[in-house]
C-alpha positions, 0 to 999 in steps of 0.5 A: 391685489386680486380683490382690486383686479378680479372685478375688472377682469370679470367685467371685461370677460362679459364683453364682445371684445373679449370674445373677439380676442378669443377668436383672434387667437383661435381659443374660443373653446378654451375661454370663459363663455359669455353671451357673445359666444356661439352655441356650443354645437357650433364650435370646431373642437381642436385635437388638443381639446378632444378626449383621447378616445376621440382621436384618430390617425397615426399619431403624426399630429402628436395626438394618438388614438386609444389602442384597440384591445388587440394592441399593447405598449409592448409593441416597442413604440413609446407611449405617454400616460397622462395622470391629471396634469402630469405626463409620464413618458414610457418607453416599452422594452422588448 
């Protein structure tokens, strides 16, 4: 089945229509790039695609920055450790 469908899908991925669908659903930075995409430096990067060390704020958006060296998970707050694609919730106990 894949041998029949993949050539059609890859043909579509190279079209302007594919790019327009990525724009419509706000997925430009997650889609496969083709000649219709803007230069990478012109893109807006969403929080979910940024490395943790580029997050800022107080975690209210759901994305937390790396703690400073002076901070630790033992502050009583819940932490989240990412390992590959698996997230393991950690709750610090005082």
